[in-house]
LOMIVO-246307 format. One record per atom (N, C-alpha, C): x, y, z. Coordinates in steps of 0.02 Angstrom, whole numbers, plus 50000, padded with zeros to 5 digits. Example, Ala and Ser with C-alpha at 12.3 -4.5 7.8 and 13.67 -1.06 7.14 Angstrom:
residues 2
506604971650390506154977550390506604983550390506424988850354506844994750357506455000250394
//
This chain:
residues 281
483865041050669484275035050682484885035150636485465033650665486085033850627486165027450586486245028250521486295022550476487025020850462487195014450472487885012150461487875007150404488205008850349488265004350292488844999550304488774993550279489314988650284489254983450229489804980150215489794974750166489364969050192488864967150153488404961950173488494955750131488014951050137487414951450179487564950250253487044949450292487114948450364487604942850380488024944150431488474938950454489194939750433489354944850393490044945850371490484948150429491124947450419491604950150468491534957850472491364960850416491284968150415490694970150459490164966150458489604967550503489814966950576490234961950590490484961150658490894967250679491294969950632491674976050647491204981950659490664982350620490174987650629489844987250697489674981250718489364980350784489864982150840490484980250831490994981850881491074989450888491074992850831491135000150833490525003350865489935001150846489315004050872489255003150947489454997350972489374995851043489864999851087490405002351057490885006151096490835013551082490885015551019490905022651002490215025851000489695021750991489025024650984488565022651041488845021451099488445019451157487905024751171487275022551175486725026951189486425030151127486705028851068486455031651005486045026350968485465028450944485065023850902485395023050834485505016850813485825015650749485505009650716485585009150651485375003150614485925001250565486014994750556486514992250509486184990850442486504993150388486234992050322486754988550278486624982250261487104978650219487064980750146487644980750112487674982250041488044976550006487924975949941488144970049904488904969749895489244975449896489964975449886490284981449919490944981649919491314987049953491184993749920491194993849853491095000149817490415003149833489904998949834489235001549848489185004049920489525000849966489545003050036489835010050041490395011250008490715017750010490315023049973489995021149919489575025849882488985028149925488725023749968488175025650011488385031250060489005030750084489255036050129489395042450089489695041750031489865047549991489255051549970488705048149959488085051549937487665054049995487845052250057487445054050115486875049250129486855043750092486345038650103486435035350171487065034850193487235032350260487715037250292487685037650358488125042250394488835039350402488855032750414489495029250422489505023150376490105021050358490185014950319490785011050345490715004550352491255000250376491494995950318492144996250304492424992350248493094989250270493254983350243493904980350258494454984350223495014985350257495554989350229496184985250217496354980750264496984977150259496954970750300497254965450273497314959150309498044957650323498174954750381498864953350402499194948150358498804944150321499084938950278499104941050205498554943750181498484945250110498594952550092498714956750143498854963850128498224967950118498304973350081497754978250074497184975450033496584977850048495984976250010495944981349954496114979349894496204984049839495564987549819494994984249826494354987349808494224993449852494404993049916494314998649961494765004449941495405003049930495875008349911495665011649846495495007649796495315010449731494685014649735494205012449774493565016049777493635022749813493985022949869494045029249905494455034349865494895031849822495265036349778494805039049722494395034749694493995036649636493395041149653493125040449713492545044349732492735051749741492305056149718492435063349724492305065949795491885062649832491705064949899492315064649945492385069349992492955069550038492885064650096492925058250081492845053150132493395053550184493215052350247493685052650302493665046050341494245044150368494295038250411494205040550483493665038350515493535040450584493875035950635493955029550616494275024750662494485018650622495005015150646495175008650620495025003450673494744997850652494554992350698494914986050675495264982850720495624976650703495264970750735495064965950693494734959850716495174953750703495184949150749495484942550736494994938650693495264935350642494844931750593494964924250601494414920650615494444913350621493954910350572494224907850516493794905250463493544898150479492934896750457492644890150464492394887750396492414881150386492124878250326491414876250343490944879250308490224878250322489914874350265489564868950282489264864750230488764859950262488264857850222487814852550245488094845750228488664845550193488984839150179489234836050245489254829550247489464825950307490194823950304490504824650245491194822550236491534827150186492174828550196492534832850150492544830150079492534823550071492564820650005491954822249963491414824449995490804826149958490824833149927491284837149949491294844249929491654845149862491304848149814491564849249747491704856549732491444861049774491524868249761491524872049827491944877049831492004881149892491924888549873491454891849906491314898949894491584903249950491834909149933491984914249984492264920449950492374925549991492714931549966493424929749946493704932949894494384931249873494904931549928494844936349974495324936750029495274930550074494674928250089494584922350131494854916150097494724915450032494994909749995495754909749997496064915549990496784916049992497064914550062496704916750113496924915550182496884908250203496524904250163496444897050178496724892650122497134895450078497334891750019497744885450034498174885650085498574879750102498124874250130497644876250173497184871350201496764868250145496524872350099496124869850044496524865050000497144866749987497564862549945497694855749978497754855850044497894849550079497274845250088496704848350103496104844550121495574844250066495564849250021495064849349968495394850949901495914847249881496264848949819495824848249757495294844149762494874842949705494314848249698494214852249748493644856849749493794863249710493304865449671493354871749635493264877549685493654882749677493604888649721493274894249682492734896849709492344901949674492294908249717492504913849688492484920149724491784922949729491634926049786490994929349797491124936349824490604940449826490674947349850490834947849924490654942649962490784942750034490834935550058491024934750122491084928050150490404924850163489864928750164489204925950177488754925750116489004928050059488574928550000488264921849980488624916349990488374909849969487954906350022487934908950082487614905350137486854904950129486554909550093485824909450085485594903450044486024900650002485834894949960486184888549979486614888750028487034882950045486634876950069486064878150100485664872650128485384868050074485384870350011485134866149956485694863649911486324864549934486894862449893487324857449932487164851049927487504845949967488234844949949488444847249890489144846349869489544852849870489264857849905489584864349909489754866149981490224870849988490414873450054490574880850046490594884350103490784891350103491274892550160491724897250151492174899250204491904905650235491744905250298491464911050333491614910150407491244913650450491374913250522490874908550556491054906450616490594902450657489974906450672490064912950684489484917350697489004917250638489264917550577488834917450517488474910850511488814905350526488494898750523487894898450570487964901250630487414901350678486844905650653487004911350624486484915850599486074912650543486404908650501486064905550445485844898350460485954896250522485754889550545486054884150500486714884650491487074879850450487624876450491487774870250475488284866750514488994868750495489434868850545490154870050533490484863250526490804862150469491114855750456491814855450487492204860850479492874861150508493014868350528493344869250584493574876050604494094875550659494584880050660494714885150609495124882250551495084885450493495434882850435495914888050404495974893950434496444898850406497164896250415497584897750366498264895050365498694897650422498564903750445498954906750499498494908450557498654906250617498194907250674498114914550694498634918650683498594925650702498344929950644497804927750613497514931150555497084937050580497244943050557496874948950578496694953250518496124956550522495924961250470495784968050502496024973250468495884980050490495314982850447494824985750481494254988850449494274996350460494025000150413493985007350420493255009450431493155014050477492505017250485492535023750445492155024050391492175029750345491585034450356491715040850345491205045950354491385052050312490915056650306491075063050275491335067950326491285066050390491515070350445492155067350475492675071450482493305068850510493255067750585493705063650612493755062850684494105068950713494035069950778494325075750810495065074950824495295068750827495995067450844496185060450822496825058750830497065052150811497815051750818498085045850804498815045150805499085042550739498655042350688498855040250620498465044450570498805046650518498485050450464498605046950398498075045950360498125042450296498025047250238498465046750188498455051250131498585047150068498295049250013498445046249948498615051949899499055050349851499255055549803499475052449738499435056349685499725054549620500235059849601500725057949562501245062449540501095065249471501375071049456501245074249392501555070549334502125067149346502455063349294502865057749325503005052749285503415047149308504145048749297504395053449338505085055949330505535052949383506185052049369506645049349419506655053749482506615050449540506655053949603506005057149627505465056249589504835059449608504585056949675504565050349683504325047649747504805049149804505455049049789505945050649841505855057849866505695062249821505575069249840505005069649890504465066049875503885066049920504065063249988504415057649988504605054550051505045059250092505445063250058505865068050092505475073450129504875075150104504455080050139504325077750210504245071250220504085068550286504725066850325505205063650292505815061550326506205067550353506235072950314506615078850335506305082350395505675080750409505335083750467505265078750524505595073050518505575068050571504915064450578504535063950523503885060650524503955053550497503715048650536503785041650517503185039350476503325035750421502795032650381502755025250400502165023050422502075016050441501855011850382501645015050328501435011250268501515015550207501755012450153501735015550087501565010250037501085011549995500845006549948500665009849882500835006649827500655009249761500065005449733499655008949694499095005949658499105008649586498925004549538498885007049469498385012749464498575018049428498115023649419497545021949372497625016649334497135014349284497105018949223497615023449218497655027749159498105024749105498665021849127499125018649080499595014049119499875009249085500335004549116500945008249143501125006849206501695010049236501545016649271500905018749270500705024949303500365023149369500625025749425500395023549491500175029449534499775027849583499625032449638499845029049702499895032849756500205030249817499775031849878499755026949923499415027749988499945027450043499915032150089500385032250144500015033250210500295030450264500065031550332500625035050370500475040650401500965044450439500805043850513501295042250554501175040850625501145047350666500645051350654500535057350695499835060050680499625064950722498955067850717498995074350677498595074750625498585080750583498395086950623497965086150674497695091950709498195095350754498715091850775499175094550825499905093950805500045093950741500735092950718500885097950662501255103150679501425108150629501875105350575502295100450594502735097350544502335093750491501805090250511501395086750463501015091750419500755096950449500415102150410500875104950356501495106250375501985108950329502165103950274502245097550293502405092350243501835091450193501225091750217500655090950172500575096950126500775102850150500765108750106501255107850049501855105150064502345103850012502085098549963501755093449990501475088149948500935090949902500505095149928499975098249887500265102149828500815105549842501135109549789501505105349738501755099549759502165095449716501775090149676501265087149708500905081549679500375083949629500135079349589499585080849543498925081249581498785076049621498165075749660498335072949729498055075849781498145073549850497465072549882497375066849915496765065649954496965064150026496715068150071496865067350142496265064050176496355058050202495805054350233495755055450308496155059950335496085061850405496505057750454496445059750517496805056450572496315052350614496565046850642496125042250677496535037650723496185034450769496485029350812496295022450788496705017550806496555010550792496345007050857495805003350854495534999750912495554992250897495804988350944495814981050939495174978350970494794974550931494164971750956494204964150961493874961451011493854954151021493264951050985492814955150959492214952450927492374949850858492124943750842492224940850776491574937850751
//
């Protein structure tokens, strides 16, 4: 049976993305979903072979990249590959056994969810303390005994935990979407986007421009470039880029990556993949 790791516990948006992937890409295959306590542990399960696939959030249309995912796939030694990207529409709900908003003194959720609802929280629950959790469903197991608490999660999660929805939707922007990555040790056979991360040998003038030239001079478009602290020293960064082409069928990309390998300190190629839009939430 194929084991799929995902950010848990049961009911998270990541689990919904895992189900969406399994129902389309794994039709006819026996699989089981295995929740993990955090993103890092989910990716470690794939890197160690404990799970064949892992589903993790990668980027939100409002709050940007999920830094824990980026940092972990860089830090792990295993050659993790992105097999597919899944985009879900996110509709947050305020879940609580309280009967009135005035009763709520504390709100739990994942930091991304809290940020995606910050204007609503400021307007309707300015007095409530906001507490970060490992996932949007982490607090739901104890919410039934906390009359002055609430959690931000999905309507689906509320049904799974048999908890009432007090208000929904509460996200600040109606077109809120999150992209999830399906991670594996095995690359996909094809795709229309290739993701790469790299660090430079030194913080010298023009270093990043040189790298960008490897792609621009070959007519390759970058749809994303993002820096993350290397965690070695202040001002030292590594970079994540998405290139809009398939590594398997593009000699220009192969050539550009060869130049990057020779120029950069460290390069990690996460493979080529397609993005699928899912209606499941």
